[in-house]
DRENDO-1510 file (C-alpha; in Angstrom, 1 decimal, always signed):
<recs>
REC; n; res; u; v; w
REC; 1; MET; +8.3; -9.9; +2.9 .
REC; 2; SER; +7.6; -12.3; +0.3 .
REC; 3; HIS; +10.2; -15.6; -0.4 .
REC; 4; VAL; +10.5; -15.5; -4.2 .
REC; 5; ASN; +11.5; -17.5; -7.4 .
REC; 6; ILE; +12.5; -16.1; -10.7 .
REC; 7; LEU; +11.2; -17.3; -13.7 .
REC; 8; LYS; +11.3; -15.8; -17.5 .
REC; 9; PHE; +9.7; -16.7; -20.9 .
REC; 10; GLY; +9.8; -15.5; -24.3 .
REC; 11; VAL; +6.6; -14.1; -26.1 .
REC; 12; SER; +5.5; -13.9; -29.8 .
REC; 13; SER; +4.0; -10.4; -29.4 .
REC; 14; PRO; +3.3; -7.7; -26.7 .
REC; 15; ALA; -0.2; -9.4; -26.3 .
REC; 16; ASP; +1.2; -12.9; -25.8 .
REC; 17; THR; +0.2; -14.1; -22.0 .
REC; 18; THR; +0.8; -17.7; -23.2 .
REC; 19; PRO; +4.0; -17.7; -20.6 .
REC; 20; LEU; +1.1; -18.2; -18.0 .
REC; 21; THR; +0.7; -21.7; -19.2 .
REC; 22; ALA; +4.4; -22.5; -18.8 .
REC; 23; LEU; +4.2; -20.8; -15.1 .
REC; 24; LYS; +1.5; -23.1; -14.3 .
REC; 25; ALA; +3.3; -26.2; -15.7 .
REC; 26; ALA; +6.3; -24.8; -13.6 .
REC; 27; GLY; +4.0; -25.5; -10.4 .
REC; 28; TYR; +2.6; -21.8; -9.8 .
REC; 29; ASN; -0.8; -20.1; -9.8 .
REC; 30; THR; -1.5; -16.6; -11.3 .
REC; 31; SER; -2.1; -15.8; -7.3 .
REC; 32; ASP; +1.8; -16.4; -6.7 .
REC; 33; ILE; +2.9; -13.7; -9.1 .
REC; 34; LEU; +4.3; -10.6; -7.3 .
REC; 35; ALA; +5.6; -8.8; -10.6 .
REC; 36; VAL; +5.7; -9.2; -14.1 .
REC; 37; ILE; +8.7; -7.3; -15.8 .
REC; 38; GLY; +8.7; -7.5; -19.6 .
REC; 39; LYS; +10.7; -6.3; -22.6 .
REC; 40; SER; +8.6; -5.6; -25.5 .
REC; 41; GLU; +9.2; -4.8; -29.3 .
REC; 42; GLY; +8.2; -1.0; -29.4 .
REC; 43; ASN; +10.6; +2.0; -29.9 .
REC; 44; GLY; +11.0; +2.2; -26.1 .
REC; 45; CYS; +9.8; +6.1; -26.7 .
REC; 46; VAL; +7.0; +8.2; -26.1 .
REC; 47; ASN; +4.7; +6.6; -28.5 .
REC; 48; ASP; +5.5; +2.9; -27.7 .
REC; 49; PHE; +2.2; +1.3; -27.5 .
REC; 50; SER; +3.8; -2.0; -27.2 .
REC; 51; ARG; +4.3; -1.1; -23.5 .
REC; 52; THR; +0.7; -0.3; -23.2 .
REC; 53; LEU; -0.8; -3.3; -24.9 .
REC; 54; SER; +1.5; -5.7; -23.0 .
REC; 55; THR; +0.4; -3.9; -19.7 .
REC; 56; HIS; -3.3; -4.1; -20.7 .
REC; 57; VAL; -3.3; -7.8; -21.4 .
REC; 58; TRP; -1.4; -8.6; -18.4 .
REC; 59; GLU; -2.8; -6.6; -15.3 .
REC; 60; PRO; -6.5; -8.6; -15.4 .
REC; 61; LEU; -4.8; -11.4; -15.0 .
REC; 62; ILE; -2.7; -10.9; -12.1 .
REC; 63; PRO; -3.6; -10.0; -8.5 .
REC; 64; ASP; -4.2; -6.5; -7.4 .
REC; 65; SER; -1.5; -6.2; -5.2 .
REC; 66; ALA; +1.0; -7.3; -8.3 .
REC; 67; VAL; +2.4; -4.8; -10.4 .
REC; 68; THR; +3.6; -4.8; -14.4 .
REC; 69; ILE; +6.9; -3.0; -15.2 .
REC; 70; PHE; +7.2; -3.2; -19.1 .
REC; 71; SER; +10.2; -1.4; -21.1 .
REC; 72; GLY; +9.9; -1.2; -24.8 .
REC; 73; GLY; +12.6; -1.6; -26.9 .
REC; 74; THR; +14.2; -4.7; -28.0 .
REC; 75; GLU; +16.7; -3.5; -30.6 .
REC; 76; GLY; +19.6; -5.6; -31.8 .
REC; 77; VAL; +19.7; -9.1; -30.4 .
REC; 78; LEU; +17.7; -8.6; -27.7 .
REC; 79; SER; +14.7; -10.9; -27.4 .
REC; 80; PRO; +11.3; -10.2; -26.3 .
REC; 81; HIS; +10.2; -11.9; -22.8 .
REC; 82; VAL; +8.8; -11.6; -19.7 .
REC; 83; THR; +10.3; -12.3; -16.2 .
REC; 84; PHE; +7.9; -13.5; -13.4 .
REC; 85; ILE; +8.6; -12.6; -9.5 .
REC; 86; VAL; +6.7; -15.2; -8.1 .
REC; 87; GLN; +5.9; -15.9; -4.2 .
REC; 88; GLU; +7.3; -19.1; -2.5 .
REC; 89; SER; +6.4; -20.7; +0.8 .
REC; 90; LYS; +10.1; -21.2; +2.2 .
REC; 91; ALA; +13.1; -19.4; +1.9 .
REC; 92; THR; +15.1; -19.3; -1.4 .
REC; 93; GLY; +17.8; -16.9; -1.0 .
REC; 94; LEU; +15.5; -13.8; -2.6 .
REC; 95; GLN; +12.8; -11.8; -1.2 .
REC; 96; ALA; +10.7; -9.2; -2.8 .
REC; 97; ALA; +7.8; -6.8; -2.2 .
REC; 98; ALA; +5.9; -4.5; -4.7 .
REC; 99; GLY; +3.8; -1.2; -4.3 .
REC; 100; HIS; +2.4; +1.8; -6.2 .
REC; 101; THR; +3.1; +5.6; -5.3 .
REC; 102; ARG; -0.2; +8.0; -5.5 .
REC; 103; PRO; -1.1; +8.9; -8.9 .
REC; 104; LEU; +1.3; +12.1; -9.7 .
REC; 105; GLU; -0.1; +15.2; -11.2 .
REC; 106; PRO; +1.5; +16.1; -14.4 .
REC; 107; HIS; +3.3; +19.0; -12.8 .
REC; 108; GLU; +4.9; +16.7; -10.2 .
REC; 109; ILE; +6.6; +14.5; -12.6 .
REC; 110; GLY; +10.5; +14.8; -12.8 .
REC; 111; LYS; +10.4; +17.1; -10.2 .
REC; 112; THR; +11.5; +17.2; -6.1 .
REC; 113; GLU; +7.5; +15.8; -5.6 .
REC; 114; HIS; +8.3; +13.1; -8.0 .
REC; 115; ALA; +11.2; +11.9; -5.9 .
REC; 116; LEU; +9.9; +12.1; -2.7 .
REC; 117; GLU; +6.6; +10.0; -3.5 .
REC; 118; VAL; +8.7; +7.4; -4.4 .
REC; 119; ALA; +11.1; +7.6; -1.6 .
REC; 120; SER; +8.3; +7.6; +0.7 .
REC; 121; SER; +6.3; +4.5; -1.0 .
REC; 122; ILE; +9.5; +2.5; -0.9 .
REC; 123; ARG; +10.3; +3.1; +2.8 .
REC; 124; LYS; +6.5; +2.1; +3.5 .
REC; 125; ILE; +7.1; -1.0; +1.2 .
REC; 126; LEU; +10.5; -2.1; +2.9 .
REC; 127; THR; +8.6; -1.5; +6.3 .
REC; 128; GLN; +5.5; -3.5; +5.9 .
REC; 129; ALA; +7.5; -6.1; +4.4 .
REC; 130; GLY; +10.1; -6.8; +6.9 .
REC; 131; ILE; +12.9; -6.1; +4.6 .
REC; 132; SER; +16.4; -4.3; +5.5 .
REC; 133; LYS; +17.7; -1.9; +3.3 .
REC; 134; GLN; +20.8; -3.2; +3.5 .
REC; 135; ASN; +19.9; -6.4; +1.6 .
REC; 136; VAL; +18.3; -4.6; -1.3 .
REC; 137; GLN; +19.8; -5.5; -4.6 .
REC; 138; LEU; +17.5; -3.9; -7.0 .
REC; 139; VAL; +14.4; -1.6; -7.2 .
REC; 140; LEU; +12.8; -1.4; -10.1 .
REC; 141; VAL; +10.2; +1.4; -10.7 .
REC; 142; LYS; +7.9; +2.0; -13.8 .
REC; 143; CYS; +7.0; +5.8; -13.8 .
REC; 144; PRO; +4.9; +8.1; -15.8 .
REC; 145; LEU; +5.9; +10.8; -18.6 .
REC; 146; LEU; +4.1; +13.7; -20.2 .
REC; 147; THR; +2.4; +13.7; -23.2 .
REC; 148; SER; +1.5; +16.9; -25.0 .
REC; 149; ASP; -2.2; +16.6; -23.5 .
REC; 150; LYS; -0.6; +16.7; -20.0 .
REC; 151; VAL; +1.8; +19.6; -20.6 .
REC; 152; GLU; -1.2; +21.6; -22.2 .
REC; 153; ALA; -3.1; +20.6; -19.2 .
REC; 154; VAL; -0.3; +21.8; -16.6 .
REC; 155; LYS; -0.1; +25.3; -18.6 .
REC; 156; ALA; -4.1; +25.7; -18.4 .
REC; 157; ALA; -3.4; +25.4; -14.6 .
REC; 158; SER; -1.2; +28.0; -14.6 .
REC; 159; LYS; +1.8; +25.5; -13.1 .
REC; 160; VAL; +5.0; +25.0; -14.8 .
REC; 161; PRO; +6.0; +21.3; -16.6 .
REC; 162; VAL; +9.6; +20.1; -15.8 .
REC; 163; THR; +10.0; +20.2; -19.5 .
REC; 164; THR; +7.6; +20.5; -22.5 .
REC; 165; ASP; +9.4; +18.1; -24.6 .
REC; 166; THR; +7.7; +14.7; -24.2 .
REC; 167; TYR; +10.5; +12.8; -24.9 .
REC; 168; GLU; +12.8; +14.8; -22.4 .
REC; 169; SER; +10.1; +14.2; -20.2 .
REC; 170; MET; +10.9; +10.4; -20.1 .
REC; 171; ALA; +14.9; +11.2; -19.1 .
REC; 172; LYS; +13.2; +13.7; -16.2 .
REC; 173; SER; +10.8; +10.8; -14.8 .
REC; 174; ARG; +13.1; +8.2; -14.6 .
REC; 175; TYR; +15.8; +10.6; -13.0 .
REC; 176; ALA; +13.3; +11.7; -10.3 .
REC; 177; SER; +12.5; +8.2; -9.7 .
REC; 178; ALA; +16.1; +7.2; -9.4 .
REC; 179; LEU; +16.8; +9.9; -6.9 .
REC; 180; GLY; +13.8; +8.5; -4.7 .
REC; 181; ILE; +15.1; +5.3; -4.6 .
REC; 182; ALA; +18.7; +6.7; -3.5 .
REC; 183; VAL; +16.9; +8.7; -1.0 .
REC; 184; ALA; +14.9; +5.6; +0.7 .
REC; 185; LEU; +18.4; +3.6; +0.5 .
REC; 186; GLU; +20.2; +6.2; +2.1 .
REC; 187; GLU; +22.5; +6.4; -0.6 .
REC; 188; ILE; +22.2; +10.0; -0.5 .
REC; 189; GLN; +20.5; +12.5; +1.9 .
REC; 190; GLU; +16.8; +13.9; +1.5 .
REC; 191; SER; +18.0; +17.5; +2.5 .
REC; 192; GLY; +20.1; +17.4; -0.9 .
REC; 193; LEU; +17.4; +16.2; -3.0 .
REC; 194; ASP; +16.6; +19.6; -4.4 .
REC; 195; GLU; +20.1; +20.2; -5.7 .
REC; 196; ALA; +20.4; +16.5; -6.8 .
REC; 197; ILE; +17.5; +17.4; -9.2 .
REC; 198; ARG; +19.4; +20.2; -10.2 .
REC; 199; ASN; +22.8; +18.8; -11.1 .
REC; 200; ASN; +21.4; +15.5; -13.0 .
REC; 201; GLU; +24.8; +14.2; -11.7 .
REC; 202; THR; +23.4; +11.9; -8.7 .
REC; 203; TRP; +22.7; +8.2; -9.0 .
REC; 204; SER; +22.1; +4.9; -7.3 .
REC; 205; SER; +23.7; +2.1; -7.8 .
REC; 206; LYS; +20.2; -0.1; -7.3 .
REC; 207; ALA; +17.9; +1.8; -9.2 .
REC; 208; SER; +16.2; +0.8; -12.5 .
REC; 209; CYS; +13.7; +2.7; -14.0 .
REC; 210; SER; +11.6; +3.0; -16.8 .
REC; 211; SER; +8.9; +5.9; -17.8 .
REC; 212; GLY; +5.8; +5.3; -20.1 .
REC; 213; ALA; +2.4; +7.0; -21.1 .
REC; 214; GLU; +0.7; +3.6; -19.6 .
REC; 215; LEU; +0.3; +4.7; -16.2 .
REC; 216; GLU; -0.2; +7.7; -14.0 .
REC; 217; ASP; +1.8; +6.2; -10.8 .
REC; 218; CYS; +4.8; +4.7; -10.3 .
REC; 219; HIS; +4.8; +0.9; -10.0 .
REC; 220; ILE; +7.7; -0.1; -7.6 .
REC; 221; LEU; +9.5; -3.7; -7.3 .
REC; 222; ILE; +12.0; -4.2; -4.7 .
REC; 223; ILE; +14.0; -7.3; -4.5 .
REC; 224; ALA; +16.3; -8.4; -1.8 .
REC; 225; SER; +18.8; -11.0; -0.6 .
REC; 226; ASP; +17.7; -13.3; +1.8 .
REC; 227; PRO; +20.4; -13.8; +4.2 .
REC; 228; SER; +18.8; -16.8; +6.4 .
REC; 229; SER; +18.7; -19.7; +3.4 .
REC; 230; GLY; +18.1; -20.4; +0.0 .
REC; 231; ASN; +19.7; -21.3; -3.5 .
REC; 232; LEU; +19.0; -18.0; -5.0 .
REC; 233; ARG; +21.6; -15.3; -5.1 .
REC; 234; ALA; +21.9; -11.7; -6.5 .
REC; 235; THR; +24.7; -9.3; -6.9 .
REC; 236; SER; +24.3; -5.9; -7.7 .
REC; 237; SER; +27.1; -3.6; -9.4 .
REC; 238; TYR; +27.4; -0.9; -12.0 .
REC; 239; MET; +29.0; -0.5; -15.7 .
REC; 240; ASN; +31.1; +2.4; -16.1 .
REC; 241; ASP; +30.4; +2.9; -19.7 .
REC; 242; ALA; +28.5; +1.2; -22.6 .
REC; 243; ILE; +31.5; -1.0; -23.3 .
REC; 244; ASP; +32.4; -2.1; -19.8 .
REC; 245; ALA; +32.6; -6.0; -20.4 .
REC; 246; ARG; +35.0; -5.9; -17.0 .
REC; 247; ALA; +31.9; -5.3; -14.9 .
REC; 248; ILE; +29.6; -7.9; -16.1 .
REC; 249; LEU; +32.6; -10.8; -16.4 .
REC; 250; HIS; +33.5; -10.1; -12.6 .
REC; 251; ILE; +30.1; -11.2; -11.8 .
REC; 252; LEU; +30.1; -14.1; -13.9 .
REC; 253; ASP; +33.0; -15.2; -12.8 .
REC; 254; ARG; +31.5; -14.9; -9.0 .
REC; 255; VAL; +28.7; -17.2; -10.4 .
REC; 256; LYS; +31.2; -19.5; -12.0 .
REC; 257; SER; +33.1; -19.9; -9.0 .
REC; 258; GLU; +29.8; -21.0; -7.1 .
REC; 259; HIS; +28.7; -23.3; -9.5 .
REC; 260; GLY; +25.6; -21.3; -10.4 .
REC; 261; ASN; +23.4; -20.7; -13.4 .
REC; 262; VAL; +22.3; -17.0; -14.3 .
REC; 263; LEU; +18.6; -16.6; -13.8 .
REC; 264; GLN; +18.2; -12.8; -15.4 .
REC; 265; VAL; +20.2; -9.5; -15.7 .
REC; 266; PHE; +18.8; -6.5; -15.3 .
REC; 267; VAL; +21.0; -3.6; -16.7 .
REC; 268; LYS; +20.4; -0.1; -17.9 .
REC; 269; ALA; +22.2; +1.7; -20.6 .
REC; 270; GLU; +22.3; +5.1; -22.2 .
REC; 271; ALA; +24.6; +7.2; -24.5 .
REC; 272; ASP; +27.5; +9.1; -22.9 .
REC; 273; PRO; +26.3; +12.2; -22.5 .
REC; 274; LYS; +29.8; +13.9; -22.9 .
REC; 275; ASN; +29.5; +12.0; -26.7 .
REC; 276; ASN; +32.7; +10.0; -26.1 .
REC; 277; ILE; +33.4; +6.6; -24.5 .
REC; 278; ARG; +36.8; +6.2; -23.1 .
REC; 279; GLY; +38.2; +9.1; -25.3 .
REC; 280; PHE; +36.7; +8.2; -28.6 .
REC; 281; ARG; +33.8; +10.1; -30.1 .
REC; 282; HIS; +30.6; +8.3; -30.5 .
REC; 283; THR; +27.4; +9.7; -32.5 .
REC; 284; MET; +24.2; +8.2; -30.4 .
REC; 285; ASN; +23.3; +11.3; -29.1 .
REC; 286; ASN; +23.4; +13.1; -32.6 .
REC; 287; ASP; +21.3; +10.9; -34.5 .
REC; 288; SER; +18.3; +12.3; -35.9 .
REC; 289; ASP; +16.8; +9.3; -37.2 .
REC; 290; ILE; +17.3; +7.0; -34.3 .
REC; 291; HIS; +17.2; +8.2; -30.7 .
REC; 292; SER; +20.2; +7.6; -28.4 .
REC; 293; THR; +18.5; +5.3; -26.1 .
REC; 294; ARG; +17.6; +2.6; -28.7 .
REC; 295; HIS; +21.4; +2.8; -29.8 .
REC; 296; ALA; +22.3; +2.3; -26.3 .
REC; 297; ARG; +20.1; -0.9; -25.8 .
REC; 298; ALA; +21.5; -2.2; -28.8 .
REC; 299; ALA; +24.9; -1.8; -27.7 .
REC; 300; VAL; +24.8; -2.8; -24.2 .
REC; 301; GLY; +22.3; -5.7; -25.0 .
REC; 302; GLY; +24.9; -7.0; -27.6 .
REC; 303; LEU; +27.6; -7.0; -25.2 .
REC; 304; ILE; +25.5; -8.5; -22.2 .
REC; 305; ALA; +23.7; -11.3; -24.3 .
REC; 306; GLY; +27.1; -12.4; -25.8 .
REC; 307; LEU; +29.0; -12.6; -22.2 .
REC; 308; VAL; +25.8; -14.2; -20.8 .
REC; 309; GLY; +24.8; -16.3; -23.5 .
REC; 310; ASP; +21.5; -15.0; -23.7 .
REC; 311; THR; +19.3; -12.6; -25.6 .
REC; 312; GLN; +16.3; -12.8; -22.9 .
REC; 313; VAL; +17.7; -10.1; -20.8 .
REC; 314; TYR; +16.4; -7.0; -19.5 .
REC; 315; VAL; +18.6; -3.9; -21.0 .
REC; 316; SER; +16.7; -0.7; -20.4 .
REC; 317; GLY; +17.6; +2.4; -22.1 .
REC; 318; GLY; +17.8; +5.7; -20.4 .
REC; 319; ALA; +20.1; +5.4; -17.0 .
REC; 320; GLU; +19.7; +8.9; -15.8 .
REC; 321; GLY; +20.5; +8.6; -12.1 .
REC; 322; GLN; +20.9; +5.0; -12.5 .
REC; 323; GLY; +24.7; +4.1; -12.5 .
REC; 324; PRO; +27.6; +6.7; -13.5 .
REC; 325; PRO; +26.7; +8.7; -16.2 .
REC; 326; GLY; +27.4; +6.8; -19.6 .
REC; 327; GLY; +27.3; +3.7; -17.7 .
REC; 328; GLY; +24.4; +2.1; -15.9 .
REC; 329; SER; +23.1; -0.2; -12.8 .
REC; 330; LEU; +23.7; -3.9; -13.4 .
REC; 331; THR; +22.0; -6.7; -11.2 .
REC; 332; VAL; +22.5; -10.5; -11.8 .
REC; 333; PHE; +19.9; -12.9; -10.4 .
REC; 334; TYR; +21.5; -16.7; -10.2 .
REC; 335; SER; +21.0; -20.0; -8.6 .
REC; 336; VAL; +23.5; -22.4; -7.0 .
REC; 337; ALA; +23.3; -26.1; -6.2 .
REC; 338; GLU; +21.1; -27.0; -3.0 .
REC; 339; SER; +23.4; -27.5; -0.1 .
</recs>
């Protein structure tokens, strides 16, 4: 188990690693880094090479045991940034652990095998770190997708890909990862996993999954509350839809009541698959020019940024299995005064 702190800094481009200078000025070394979580300014789709660039420049600079999780898309008011999860020697109120699955075979992506690998890896990470699943607030997973080459390779091997649509494969991968989280945290039973994969309606309230072409395995970061001591706090909930201001305001009221300061917000966003929000039709899923995930990030990003007063928030599009359909998981980390 690692006691951790959370720090975030803006970046000028996907290749900007100058936040390391700011991190060192705050008293940390690169060896303290457990994870680098970023929002880059690409399109967040299959060909978002900003994620690949960010991963490429950051991974050589951090420990081999650390993970990178980059989510593309800073539409609207969202500001590109990186969030560091850094290890502390003393209890802070938060604990974290990171790890990887094995590389997934292309034919496994988005299927039961994918979910089981994520679940198994999370269980192993929790056990090795000594973290109770009851204290887990958020599990972030960066997972692979299917490129055209991978689809053809699956077919050449006489196997069946989860889909031949590369963009749809992002959603399938996110959903399988989210189900793996739900199984590991015992939000659902492993015996029901096959049915959950088929019904596309099962979800975890503590999952945040992002897919990309820049990796073959799944990067996993688990952040949990540490009930022992410390001045850092976390609270998890979910948005019922893309305009659910009440969900975030409820948490912000709690932060205010504790005289706290928000450190970072992690939220998933998606266009409601039923094409309406509270009975009003939306057109996000029918826009041929802009993918629905981009619309959703912009809408939810504006809502969260306005309520928190900060545009460097982690809003990730595509919330399949990560909160209720049309909504998304929501986790807020904050600090309170030392007692």
